[in-house]
N, C-alpha and C positions, 0 to 999 in steps of 0.2 A: 504493500500500500504506500509506503514511503517513497519508493522509486517511482511508482505510477503517479503518485500525487505530485512529486517534483516535476515530472514531465508535463503533467496536465496543467500545473500552475504556470510553468514557463510558456506553454502554448496559449493558455488563456490570456496571459499578460500581453503576448504578441498580438493576439486577436483583438484585445481591447485597444492596443496602440493603433492598429489599423483603423478601427472604428473611430477613434479620436481624431486621427489625421483626416479621415473622410469627413467627419463632422466639421472640423475647423475650416476645411476648404469649402464645403457646401454652404456654410453660413456666410461666407464671403461672396459666394456666387448668387445666393438667393436672399431676398429681403425677408424680414421677419414674417410678413403675411404669407409669403410663399412657403417659408419654412414651417408654418403652422399646418399647411396642407400636407407637406411632406411628413410631418409628425403623425397626422391622422392616418396616412397611408402606411407608415411604419407600424402603427398599432394594428391595423387590419392584417398586415403581413405577419406580425407576431401571433395574432390570433389564428392565422392560417397554419403556422407552424404547430401550434398546439392542437388544432383540430385535424391535422393531416394523418393521424394514426389512431388506432383503437387500443392503445396500450400494447402494441405488438412487440416493441423492443423490450418493454418491461417483462412481458410474458416469456420471451426468449431467454432473458437474463435470469429469470426466477425459476423457470420450469426445469424439471428433471429430464424432460424429453428433448432438450434443446439440440442434442446430437442426432436426432432422428430426422432423416430427410423428409419424411412425410409431414412431420410437425412443422419444419421450416417452410415447406411448400405451402401448407395450409395458412401459415402466418403471412406468407408473401401474398397469397390470394386475398386475404382479408385486407392487407395494406393497399393493394391495387384497387380493390372495390371501394375502400374508403376515399382514396384519392379521386376516383371518378365521381363518386357521390358528392364530395365536397366541391369539385369543379362545377357540377350542375347547380348546386345551391348558390355558389358565388355568381354564376351566370344569371340566375333568377333575380338575385339582389341587384346586380348591375342593370338588368332590364327594368326592374321596378323604379330605380333611381332615374333612369333615362326617360321613362314615361312620365314621371312626376318629380323633377329634379329638386323642387323646393318643398315637397310635401313633408318630409321628415323634419326639416328645419322649422317649418311653420308649426308643426305639432309640438315640437320640443320647447322652443323658446323664441317666438317670432320677433321679439324686440331686442334680444340679447345676442343672438347668433351672429358671428362675425364672418359668415360666408364659408366656413370649413365644409359643412355637410351639403351646403347648397351649391358648391362649385360645380360648374357644368362639365369639367374634365373628369370628375370622379367616376362616373359609370364606365367610361372607356378605360380608365386606369384599372378598375376592378376586373375588367375582362382579361387583362394580362395575368391576374392572379389565378384565373382558371388554368392557364398553361403551367403555372408554378405548382398548382395542386397535383396535376397529372404527373409532372416530372418527379415531384417528391414521392408520390405513391409508388413509382418504379424504382426507388432506391433499393440496393441489394440488401439481402438478409445478412450479408457478411459484416455489415456495420453492427448489428445487434450481437452477432457472435463475437466480434472483436471487443465489444463492451463487456460481454460476459467474461471474457478471458483477460480483461484489464490490459489490452493491447493499446495503451493510451498514446504511445509514440506514433503508431500508424494512424490512429484516428486524429491526432493533433495535426499531422502533416496533411491529411485529407481536408480537414477543416480550413487550415490556413491557406492552402493552395486555391481552393474554391473561393474562399473569401477574398483573396488577393485579386483573382481574376475579375470577380464581380465588382470590386472596389475600383480597379483601374478603368474598367469600362464605364462605370458610373461617373467618375470624375472627368473622364475624357468627354463624355456626352454632355455633362453639365457645363464644362468649359466652353463647348462649342454652341450649345443650344440654350443654356440658362433655363432649362425646362425641367419640371418634375418628372417628365417621362424618363429622364436619365436614371432615376432611382429604381423604377420598376423594371426597366430593361436590364440594369445591373443585377437586380435581385434574381431575375430569370436566368441570367448568365451564370450566377453563382450556384443556383439550384441545378442547372444542367451539368455544370462541372462536377459538383459533388456526386450526383447520381452516376455519371459516367465513370468517375474515378472509383466509386464504391464497387463497381463491377470489375474494373480492370486492374485496380491497384491492390486492393485488400486480398490477403490469402484466403484459401478455402475453396471448396467445390461450388460451382454455380448452382443456384437453387431455382427450380422451375415451379411456378404456381400449380397447386393441386388442391384437392379437398379430401379431408379425412374427418369423418363425423365426430369421432372421440376427441381428436385434437381440436376440432372446431369448437366443441362444447367447452373444452378447457380454456381456450382463448377468449371465448365470449363471456364465460363465467368470471374470469379475472378482468377482462377488458371492459365490462360494462361499468365497473366502478371507475376505471381509468378514464373512460369516455366522459362520464358525468363529471369526474374531477377535473378533466381538461377544460370542459366548458365553464364550470364554476371557477376553476383556477385562472382562466383568462379574465373572467369578470373581476376576480379578486386582485390579480396582478396588474391588469391594464384597464380595468373598468373606469378608473378615474379619468383617463384620457378621453374616453368616449363621452363622459359627463362634462368634463371641463371644456371640451371642444364646442359644446352647446351652450356653455355658460360664459365663456370668455371670448372677447374679440380675437380674430385670427392672429394679430400681432402679439398679444399677451400670451396666447396659447403657444405660439412659436417659441417665445422666451422660456416659458415653462418647460417645453420639450428639451431645451438645452440643459436645464438643471436636471431633468429626469435622465437625460443621456449620460451626464457625468456620474450621477449616482448609479445608473444602470451598469456602469463599468464594473463596480464592485459587486453588485447584485448578480450580474451575469456570471462572474467568476464563481460565486458561491453556488449558483444554480448548476453550473457545469461540474463542479466538484461533487455536488449531491447526485447528479444523474450518472456521471461517468465513473466515479470512484466509490463514493460512500454506499450507494445502493447496490452495485455489484459486489462490493466487499462484504456488506452485511448479509446479502443473499447467500454468498459462498460460506460465510461463517455459520449461518443457520443450518445449512445442509450438513455441516459437521457437528455442531453443538450449539443449542440455544444459549447456554451459559457463556460460551465464547463470544457469541454475537452481542450479548448484552455488555460484556466487558469492552469490546471494540466500540460499541455505541457510546459508552460513558467517556472513553478517552476522546472520541471525536466531538462529543458535545462540549467538553471543556475547551477544546481547541477553537471550536466555532464561537463560543461565548467571548473568548479573548479577542478574536479577530473582529467580531461585530462591535464590541465596545470600543476597541481602539479606532476602528474606522469611523464610528459615529462621532467620537471626540475630535478626531483630526478634521473631518469635514465640517463639523459645527464651528470649529475655531478658524479654519482656513478657507472655507467655501467661498467667501466673498473674494479673497485674493486669488484663488484659482481661476475664477471667472474673469477677474480684472486682467490677469496675465494672458489668458488664452483667447479672449474674444474682444471684439471692438465695442465701442460705447453703446451701440444699439441693443446689446444683450446684457448689460451690467445688472439689470434687475434679476437676472438668474442667480446672482450671488446669494441673496437672502433666501430665495426659494430653495437652493441647494442646502443651506444651513438648516432650514426647517425640515426638509425631507430627510436629512441625515438622522434626525431624532427617531425616526421609525426603524432604523437598522437593527437595534437590539430586539425588536419585535420579531425578527426573522429567525431567532435562535431555535425554534421548534421545527424548522425545516429539516434538521438532522433527525429528529424524532419521527417526522413524516416518512423518511426513508426507511426507518425501522418498521413502521406500520406496513409499508409496501412489502418489505422483505418477509414479514410475518404473514403475508397474504391477507391483510386487513386494510385495503385501500379505502373502505367506506369511511374510516375516521378522517382521512385526508379530505374527502369530499365534504364532511361536516365542517372541518376547520375552514376550508375555502369558501363554503357557503356563508359562514359567519362573517368573513372578511368582505365578501361581495355585498351582503345585505347592509353591512355597516357603511360601505362606500355609497350605496344607493341612497341611503337616508342622510348620512352625515355631510357628504360633499355639497348637495344643494342647500342644506340648512346652513352650513358654514359659509357658503358664498352669499346667501341672503343676509347673514349676520354681519360679515366683515369682508365681503368681496373676495379677491384673490387670497389674502392671508388666511381667512377663515376656511376656504376650500382646501388650501394646501395643508393647513393644520389637521384637517379631517383625514387627508390622505396619509399623513404620518401616523396618526392614531389608529388607522385601519389595520396596520401591521400587527397590532396587539389583539385584534378582535378574535383571532383563532386560538388564543391561549386557553380559554376555558375548556375547549374540546381536548386539547393536548394534555391539560392537567387531569382531566377525568380519565383519559386513556392511561396515563401513568399510574393513577391511583388504582384502577382496576387491574392493571398488570401486576402491581406489587401485591395486591390482595390475592391474586391467583398464585403468585410465587409463595406467599406465606401458607396458603392452603396446601400446596404440593409438599412444602417442607414439613 
């Protein structure tokens, strides 16, 4: 785990550096209003990433049948079907926006909306996401197998190469066209590169889609909670952007997106460690001994607590200066936003426990925690904005990170009770 973690940490830092460079250049090529539209599209793209699978890779990592070609083929068939279904849903959404481009804006906040959802380019941009969904659905099962085996070096190179290709194309198109089309075309390029490299670069036998009823039931049984958790997880992790885009003018929302991008560098690193290192390691430990898995979890939880507290303190103290150094005067308001958002970092400590829930085959608890965060955002962000405009809404976003704590604490209490009964 230490070797894999070091490799993953280095690759994640390189990935975040590429994202930061891209962000710095794009903010100089696009005015804040245009960057607000880009931020809305990035939110949709992140939602697409979460909705593009049915917990397939988690099932492969966690299952005892992951070496069975029939199991992998069935998992691949489920992933392909999910990609096609998602593409159809995105197409319907784009068609609905095209037929009534301002209907959603008028229904949400007719006097406050700054044109983000009502932008006439949005339906055509969404159509590009249909292609991304299909491409991601065709990604090789070798990726999930490599995650199961903790081949973090191979996965890191795959991620960095595909990201670099997408970033270079995005920046080149943005330099020439100054258009938001550069973002979605670059994202499509990155998805194509990742899918192609997953088939050609990663080791292992090629997997062909097939259908096996027993394995399908296993995938669906485990994946139904992942599917629900992904939907709710998107609402919990990115729902504030959907809400804020309807409450803030496009320029203010674009500045908020800068602060969220800077904080997202640390949050993305933690998410990558959770998905690619902690969950596979805990799953492997549980296959050997539940007691060993709990020991590994306790060590990882202490490490995560230290990182989150240190990150929150540094960003709260230095957030304003970070923005002042990196961005021009149009984006300086992102400084105080970053400081406030940083106060929510300690609320992410139970994400390590959520990986333990997945490893124990109890993803329903994760769904409960994400639902709590999503509901808190849905209620608190509009109330905070009505009370204190942007500061009130951003304070609600920070507090939402703690909304899932009750579910995590109840799960821990029940787990300890079960341990005492067995003892």
